[in-house]
N, C-alpha and C positions, 0 to 999 in steps of 0.2 A: 504494499499500500504506500510505502514512503516514496517510491519512484513515481507513482501516479499523482502524488500531491505536491511534487517538487515545485511547480510553477503556479500553485493555487494560493489565493489570499487566505488569511486567517479566517475571514468571514465564510468563505467557501468551505474551508475544512470544517469549521464549526457546524455549518449547515449539513454537511455530509455525515458528520458524527451523529447529529441529532436525528437525521433521517433513519439511521440504523438503530439508535438507542435514544428515544425521546426523553427519557428520564435522566440522561447523563448530565452531571453538573459540569458547567463550563464557567470559568472565571477568566475574563479577558484582562490583559495588561496592555497598556498603550501609553505612548507619548503624544498621541494625537490630541488635537483640540476636542474637548468633550462633545461639542455640538456636531462636529464632523464625524466623530466615531459613532454617535447615536444615529446619524442619518445612515451610516453604513450598516448598522444593525437592522435598521428598518427596511433597507433594500432587500435583505434576506429574511424578513419577517421574524426577527428575534425580539423578544421582550427584554428590555434592559433591566426590569425588575426582577425577572427570573434568572438572568445571566448577568451577574454584577460585573462592573468595570473598575479596575484600579488604575488610577493615573500614575504614571511613572514620574519621578521616583516615588516609591511607597515603602512603608515599613513592613517588615516581615510579619509583625503582629497584626497588621491590617488583613494580610492574606490569610493568616491562621483563623481570624475571626469570621471569615467568610466560608470556611470549610465546614461542611456538614457530614455528619456520620452516614455511613452507608445503610440504607434500609434493608433489613433481612427480608427474604421472601417467605 
């Protein structure tokens, strides 16, 4: 799968992951302007409330605060 994603954007890869596993937790990290990044998420129909975005630079504790435990089936 790595070779097939070589030239894909992070948005496209996230969309592909969520198509295969809709419950997958994704946390985006970016140095983009927040409004520009939000528009990018909307172009692939991702909900910014469901998939948080950390603006770089960020503290590791911020990332840890977003992680959720895996739900057992």
